N, CA, C and O atoms as a GROMACS GRO file, in nm:
protein
  332
    1UNK      N    1   2.692  -5.934  -2.473
    1UNK     CA    2   2.644  -5.817  -2.411
    1UNK      C    3   2.477  -5.784  -2.442
    1UNK      O    4   2.407  -5.693  -2.396
    2UNK      N    5   2.439  -5.897  -2.541
    2UNK     CA    6   2.296  -5.856  -2.615
    2UNK      C    7   2.186  -5.944  -2.502
    2UNK      O    8   2.064  -5.933  -2.487
    3UNK      N    9   2.284  -6.028  -2.439
    3UNK     CA   10   2.174  -6.093  -2.272
    3UNK      C   11   2.170  -5.972  -2.170
    3UNK      O   12   2.064  -5.930  -2.122
    4UNK      N   13   2.291  -5.921  -2.141
    4UNK     CA   14   2.225  -5.830  -2.080
    4UNK      C   15   2.120  -5.758  -2.106
    4UNK      O   16   2.014  -5.768  -2.044
    5UNK      N   17   2.148  -5.656  -2.230
    5UNK     CA   18   2.029  -5.563  -2.283
    5UNK      C   19   1.916  -5.618  -2.271
    5UNK      O   20   1.827  -5.549  -2.220
    6UNK      N   21   1.880  -5.764  -2.315
    6UNK     CA   22   1.755  -5.824  -2.300
    6UNK      C   23   1.714  -5.842  -2.179
    6UNK      O   24   1.592  -5.846  -2.163
    7UNK      N   25   1.811  -5.861  -2.052
    7UNK     CA   26   1.746  -5.878  -1.954
    7UNK      C   27   1.669  -5.740  -1.916
    7UNK      O   28   1.547  -5.721  -1.922
    8UNK      N   29   1.779  -5.638  -1.870
    8UNK     CA   30   1.778  -5.533  -1.854
    8UNK      C   31   1.578  -5.446  -1.919
    8UNK      O   32   1.483  -5.392  -1.863
    9UNK      N   33   1.604  -5.473  -2.017
    9UNK     CA   34   1.454  -5.469  -2.079
    9UNK      C   35   1.349  -5.507  -2.029
    9UNK      O   36   1.239  -5.453  -2.016
   10UNK      N   37   1.410  -5.659  -1.986
   10UNK     CA   38   1.223  -5.733  -1.932
   10UNK      C   39   1.239  -5.693  -1.793
   10UNK      O   40   1.176  -5.767  -1.717
   11UNK      N   41   1.310  -5.588  -1.730
   11UNK     CA   42   1.310  -5.538  -1.590
   11UNK      C   43   1.223  -5.404  -1.650
   11UNK      O   44   1.172  -5.346  -1.554
   12UNK      N   45   1.194  -5.342  -1.768
   12UNK     CA   46   1.159  -5.217  -1.761
   12UNK      C   47   1.272  -5.116  -1.761
   12UNK      O   48   1.248  -4.996  -1.764
   13UNK      N   49   1.384  -5.160  -1.758
   13UNK     CA   50   1.450  -5.042  -1.777
   13UNK      C   51   1.548  -5.004  -1.870
   13UNK      O   52   1.574  -5.080  -1.963
   14UNK      N   53   1.608  -4.892  -1.856
   14UNK     CA   54   1.730  -4.918  -1.986
   14UNK      C   55   1.845  -5.014  -1.963
   14UNK      O   56   1.889  -5.023  -1.848
   15UNK      N   57   1.886  -5.070  -2.038
   15UNK     CA   58   2.000  -5.175  -2.036
   15UNK      C   59   2.130  -5.104  -1.972
   15UNK      O   60   2.210  -5.154  -1.892
   16UNK      N   61   2.131  -4.959  -2.034
   16UNK     CA   62   2.262  -4.913  -1.995
   16UNK      C   63   2.289  -4.869  -1.807
   16UNK      O   64   2.380  -4.888  -1.727
   17UNK      N   65   2.170  -4.812  -1.801
   17UNK     CA   66   2.153  -4.746  -1.678
   17UNK      C   67   2.159  -4.899  -1.550
   17UNK      O   68   2.225  -4.909  -1.446
   18UNK      N   69   2.056  -5.001  -1.617
   18UNK     CA   70   2.082  -5.117  -1.503
   18UNK      C   71   2.232  -5.155  -1.484
   18UNK      O   72   2.267  -5.175  -1.368
   19UNK      N   73   2.317  -5.166  -1.577
   19UNK     CA   74   2.465  -5.184  -1.581
   19UNK      C   75   2.532  -5.114  -1.478
   19UNK      O   76   2.636  -5.152  -1.424
   20UNK      N   77   2.460  -4.994  -1.449
   20UNK     CA   78   2.539  -4.944  -1.310
   20UNK      C   79   2.490  -4.990  -1.166
   20UNK      O   80   2.485  -4.914  -1.069
   21UNK      N   81   2.468  -5.073  -1.166
   21UNK     CA   82   2.423  -5.159  -1.018
   21UNK      C   83   2.549  -5.234  -0.965
   21UNK      O   84   2.587  -5.228  -0.848
   22UNK      N   85   2.596  -5.289  -1.043
   22UNK     CA   86   2.687  -5.372  -0.978
   22UNK      C   87   2.809  -5.365  -1.039
   22UNK      O   88   2.819  -5.338  -1.159
   23UNK      N   89   2.908  -5.386  -0.965
   23UNK     CA   90   3.108  -5.340  -1.008
   23UNK      C   91   3.147  -5.435  -1.125
   23UNK      O   92   3.242  -5.414  -1.200
   24UNK      N   93   3.076  -5.527  -1.131
   24UNK     CA   94   3.071  -5.598  -1.268
   24UNK      C   95   3.044  -5.560  -1.398
   24UNK      O   96   3.112  -5.564  -1.501
   25UNK      N   97   2.902  -5.511  -1.366
   25UNK     CA   98   2.848  -5.420  -1.434
   25UNK      C   99   2.879  -5.311  -1.510
   25UNK      O  100   2.868  -5.279  -1.628
   26UNK      N  101   2.924  -5.258  -1.398
   26UNK     CA  102   3.001  -5.091  -1.413
   26UNK      C  103   3.109  -5.122  -1.523
   26UNK      O  104   3.104  -5.093  -1.643
   27UNK      N  105   3.226  -5.200  -1.440
   27UNK     CA  106   3.323  -5.224  -1.566
   27UNK      C  107   3.297  -5.271  -1.682
   27UNK      O  108   3.390  -5.267  -1.763
   28UNK      N  109   3.150  -5.336  -1.733
   28UNK     CA  110   3.128  -5.422  -1.820
   28UNK      C  111   3.107  -5.253  -1.927
   28UNK      O  112   3.165  -5.226  -2.032
   29UNK      N  113   2.998  -5.162  -1.847
   29UNK     CA  114   2.982  -5.004  -1.947
   29UNK      C  115   3.070  -4.938  -1.956
   29UNK      O  116   3.073  -4.858  -2.049
   30UNK      N  117   3.187  -4.945  -1.858
   30UNK     CA  118   3.308  -4.893  -1.891
   30UNK      C  119   3.357  -4.934  -2.010
   30UNK      O  120   3.362  -4.866  -2.113
   31UNK      N  121   3.402  -5.074  -1.990
   31UNK     CA  122   3.480  -5.118  -2.121
   31UNK      C  123   3.364  -5.051  -2.273
   31UNK      O  124   3.421  -5.008  -2.374
   32UNK      N  125   3.246  -5.054  -2.266
   32UNK     CA  126   3.146  -5.051  -2.395
   32UNK      C  127   3.206  -4.906  -2.432
   32UNK      O  128   3.235  -4.875  -2.548
   33UNK      N  129   3.225  -4.811  -2.305
   33UNK     CA  130   3.244  -4.668  -2.346
   33UNK      C  131   3.365  -4.641  -2.433
   33UNK      O  132   3.376  -4.560  -2.525
   34UNK      N  133   3.458  -4.731  -2.383
   34UNK     CA  134   3.620  -4.711  -2.420
   34UNK      C  135   3.626  -4.774  -2.536
   34UNK      O  136   3.726  -4.752  -2.605
   35UNK      N  137   3.524  -4.868  -2.588
   35UNK     CA  138   3.497  -4.916  -2.737
   35UNK      C  139   3.443  -4.825  -2.804
   35UNK      O  140   3.408  -4.846  -2.920
   36UNK      N  141   3.430  -4.725  -2.754
   36UNK     CA  142   3.325  -4.622  -2.858
   36UNK      C  143   3.178  -4.623  -2.856
   36UNK      O  144   3.109  -4.556  -2.933
   37UNK      N  145   3.138  -4.695  -2.772
   37UNK     CA  146   2.982  -4.697  -2.757
   37UNK      C  147   2.936  -4.582  -2.698
   37UNK      O  148   2.959  -4.564  -2.578
   38UNK      N  149   2.856  -4.474  -2.784
   38UNK     CA  150   2.797  -4.326  -2.735
   38UNK      C  151   2.720  -4.352  -2.646
   38UNK      O  152   2.710  -4.263  -2.561
   39UNK      N  153   2.669  -4.427  -2.633
   39UNK     CA  154   2.546  -4.461  -2.507
   39UNK      C  155   2.583  -4.473  -2.396
   39UNK      O  156   2.556  -4.406  -2.296
   40UNK      N  157   2.658  -4.577  -2.410
   40UNK     CA  158   2.747  -4.638  -2.233
   40UNK      C  159   2.830  -4.527  -2.198
   40UNK      O  160   2.845  -4.498  -2.079
   41UNK      N  161   2.907  -4.437  -2.323
   41UNK     CA  162   2.963  -4.341  -2.238
   41UNK      C  163   2.872  -4.212  -2.184
   41UNK      O  164   2.896  -4.150  -2.080
   42UNK      N  165   2.792  -4.192  -2.252
   42UNK     CA  166   2.678  -4.095  -2.216
   42UNK      C  167   2.647  -4.125  -2.065
   42UNK      O  168   2.662  -4.038  -1.979
   43UNK      N  169   2.596  -4.275  -2.033
   43UNK     CA  170   2.564  -4.327  -1.915
   43UNK      C  171   2.697  -4.289  -1.801
   43UNK      O  172   2.676  -4.224  -1.698
   44UNK      N  173   2.806  -4.333  -1.832
   44UNK     CA  174   2.915  -4.320  -1.742
   44UNK      C  175   2.946  -4.181  -1.721
   44UNK      O  176   2.974  -4.134  -1.611
   45UNK      N  177   2.941  -4.113  -1.832
   45UNK     CA  178   2.953  -3.979  -1.794
   45UNK      C  179   2.865  -3.888  -1.677
   45UNK      O  180   2.899  -3.813  -1.586
   46UNK      N  181   2.744  -3.932  -1.725
   46UNK     CA  182   2.638  -3.842  -1.640
   46UNK      C  183   2.621  -3.895  -1.472
   46UNK      O  184   2.577  -3.827  -1.380
   47UNK      N  185   2.680  -4.068  -1.463
   47UNK     CA  186   2.678  -4.076  -1.343
   47UNK      C  187   2.811  -4.005  -1.258
   47UNK      O  188   2.795  -3.986  -1.138
   48UNK      N  189   2.927  -3.970  -1.316
   48UNK     CA  190   3.039  -3.936  -1.252
   48UNK      C  191   3.085  -3.803  -1.268
   48UNK      O  192   3.181  -3.755  -1.208
   49UNK      N  193   2.990  -3.723  -1.379
   49UNK     CA  194   3.061  -3.631  -1.405
   49UNK      C  195   3.085  -3.507  -1.283
   49UNK      O  196   3.177  -3.426  -1.291
   50UNK      N  197   3.000  -3.509  -1.189
   50UNK     CA  198   2.960  -3.424  -1.079
   50UNK      C  199   3.063  -3.455  -0.970
   50UNK      O  200   3.111  -3.365  -0.901
   51UNK      N  201   3.092  -3.570  -0.957
   51UNK     CA  202   3.219  -3.647  -0.868
   51UNK      C  203   3.337  -3.602  -0.944
   51UNK      O  204   3.426  -3.572  -0.865
   52UNK      N  205   3.374  -3.585  -1.070
   52UNK     CA  206   3.507  -3.620  -1.097
   52UNK      C  207   3.516  -3.445  -1.105
   52UNK      O  208   3.630  -3.399  -1.110
   53UNK      N  209   3.425  -3.367  -1.105
   53UNK     CA  210   3.438  -3.224  -1.138
   53UNK      C  211   3.460  -3.162  -0.998
   53UNK      O  212   3.533  -3.063  -0.988
   54UNK      N  213   3.404  -3.213  -0.900
   54UNK     CA  214   3.467  -3.171  -0.751
   54UNK      C  215   3.569  -3.191  -0.708
   54UNK      O  216   3.624  -3.110  -0.634
   55UNK      N  217   3.644  -3.352  -0.757
   55UNK     CA  218   3.768  -3.373  -0.732
   55UNK      C  219   3.853  -3.304  -0.805
   55UNK      O  220   3.948  -3.261  -0.739
   56UNK      N  221   3.855  -3.279  -0.916
   56UNK     CA  222   3.946  -3.181  -1.011
   56UNK      C  223   3.948  -3.046  -0.941
   56UNK      O  224   4.050  -2.986  -0.908
   57UNK      N  225   3.795  -2.998  -0.920
   57UNK     CA  226   3.824  -2.858  -0.925
   57UNK      C  227   3.917  -2.826  -0.723
   57UNK      O  228   3.957  -2.719  -0.677
   58UNK      N  229   3.919  -2.935  -0.669
   58UNK     CA  230   3.995  -2.918  -0.553
   58UNK      C  231   4.132  -2.922  -0.579
   58UNK      O  232   4.217  -2.869  -0.507
   59UNK      N  233   4.152  -2.980  -0.675
   59UNK     CA  234   4.295  -3.002  -0.710
   59UNK      C  235   4.367  -2.876  -0.777
   59UNK      O  236   4.473  -2.821  -0.745
   60UNK      N  237   4.271  -2.843  -0.889
   60UNK     CA  238   4.322  -2.726  -0.957
   60UNK      C  239   4.312  -2.559  -0.892
   60UNK      O  240   4.371  -2.452  -0.911
   61UNK      N  241   4.209  -2.606  -0.812
   61UNK     CA  242   4.148  -2.451  -0.764
   61UNK      C  243   4.136  -2.351  -0.882
   61UNK      O  244   4.167  -2.235  -0.857
   62UNK      N  245   4.094  -2.381  -1.004
   62UNK     CA  246   4.076  -2.325  -1.132
   62UNK      C  247   3.959  -2.360  -1.168
   62UNK      O  248   3.941  -2.480  -1.188
   63UNK      N  249   3.842  -2.263  -1.188
   63UNK     CA  250   3.680  -2.313  -1.224
   63UNK      C  251   3.677  -2.348  -1.384
   63UNK      O  252   3.621  -2.442  -1.442
   64UNK      N  253   3.764  -2.232  -1.441
   64UNK     CA  254   3.776  -2.278  -1.584
   64UNK      C  255   3.858  -2.402  -1.639
   64UNK      O  256   3.810  -2.488  -1.713
   65UNK      N  257   3.983  -2.399  -1.594
   65UNK     CA  258   4.048  -2.545  -1.597
   65UNK      C  259   3.968  -2.646  -1.567
   65UNK      O  260   3.986  -2.753  -1.625
   66UNK      N  261   3.878  -2.634  -1.486
   66UNK     CA  262   3.821  -2.750  -1.426
   66UNK      C  263   3.733  -2.812  -1.534
   66UNK      O  264   3.742  -2.928  -1.575
   67UNK      N  265   3.648  -2.719  -1.572
   67UNK     CA  266   3.536  -2.729  -1.671
   67UNK      C  267   3.623  -2.773  -1.808
   67UNK      O  268   3.579  -2.860  -1.882
   68UNK      N  269   3.736  -2.712  -1.831
   68UNK     CA  270   3.820  -2.793  -1.993
   68UNK      C  271   3.866  -2.908  -1.948
   68UNK      O  272   3.895  -2.973  -2.048
   69UNK      N  273   3.893  -2.984  -1.832
   69UNK     CA  274   3.930  -3.113  -1.844
   69UNK      C  275   3.838  -3.199  -1.802
   69UNK      O  276   3.859  -3.320  -1.805
   70UNK      N  277   3.708  -3.138  -1.749
   70UNK     CA  278   3.629  -3.249  -1.757
   70UNK      C  279   3.498  -3.238  -1.826
   70UNK      O  280   3.391  -3.272  -1.775
   71UNK      N  281   3.512  -3.182  -1.961
   71UNK     CA  282   3.403  -3.151  -2.046
   71UNK      C  283   3.384  -3.268  -2.105
   71UNK      O  284   3.488  -3.332  -2.120
   72UNK      N  285   3.285  -3.322  -2.145
   72UNK     CA  286   3.242  -3.427  -2.220
   72UNK      C  287   3.322  -3.445  -2.349
   72UNK      O  288   3.322  -3.556  -2.401
   73UNK      N  289   3.381  -3.358  -2.397
   73UNK     CA  290   3.494  -3.352  -2.521
   73UNK      C  291   3.594  -3.395  -2.498
   73UNK      O  292   3.650  -3.457  -2.589
   74UNK      N  293   3.666  -3.380  -2.356
   74UNK     CA  294   3.752  -3.428  -2.299
   74UNK      C  295   3.778  -3.549  -2.290
   74UNK      O  296   3.858  -3.624  -2.344
   75UNK      N  297   3.643  -3.566  -2.163
   75UNK     CA  298   3.658  -3.707  -2.113
   75UNK      C  299   3.639  -3.837  -2.230
   75UNK      O  300   3.674  -3.955  -2.229
   76UNK      N  301   3.567  -3.755  -2.325
   76UNK     CA  302   3.530  -3.866  -2.454
   76UNK      C  303   3.673  -3.914  -2.538
   76UNK      O  304   3.701  -4.020  -2.594
   77UNK      N  305   3.742  -3.802  -2.522
   77UNK     CA  306   3.873  -3.811  -2.580
   77UNK      C  307   3.975  -3.928  -2.534
   77UNK      O  308   4.039  -4.014  -2.594
   78UNK      N  309   3.961  -3.893  -2.401
   78UNK     CA  310   4.038  -3.978  -2.321
   78UNK      C  311   4.009  -4.102  -2.287
   78UNK      O  312   4.094  -4.183  -2.247
   79UNK      N  313   3.856  -4.134  -2.303
   79UNK     CA  314   3.805  -4.249  -2.276
   79UNK      C  315   3.859  -4.348  -2.392
   79UNK      O  316   3.849  -4.469  -2.376
   80UNK      N  317   3.914  -4.294  -2.508
   80UNK     CA  318   3.912  -4.388  -2.600
   80UNK      C  319   4.068  -4.389  -2.600
   80UNK      O  320   4.107  -4.480  -2.673
   81UNK      N  321   4.167  -4.321  -2.545
   81UNK     CA  322   4.309  -4.361  -2.543
   81UNK      C  323   4.336  -4.378  -2.412
   81UNK      O  324   4.427  -4.302  -2.380
   82UNK      N  325   4.295  -4.447  -2.318
   82UNK     CA  326   4.312  -4.432  -2.168
   82UNK      C  327   4.342  -4.606  -2.167
   82UNK      O  328   4.333  -4.659  -2.056
   83UNK      N  329   4.369  -4.671  -2.255
   83UNK     CA  330   4.408  -4.817  -2.180
   83UNK      C  331   4.563  -4.814  -2.135
   83UNK      O  332   4.613  -4.911  -2.078
   0.00000   0.00000   0.00000
């Protein structure tokens, strides 16, 4: 992972944001988040929170429940146990 971080910095970007650019890299970023990397989790969460919220809201039709399901805390708890 260090090589990826170094390469991204060489392009002047945040290594974790650069990882979102390809499917294989996105998978690595998700794996890092699942392993407890808080920075990786934040990047993944910020990228997909809006889409996830919309998806859940359509299904629950309950804004309060959707907010609870998609909260950062709930998602972080799930990321660590969704293997």
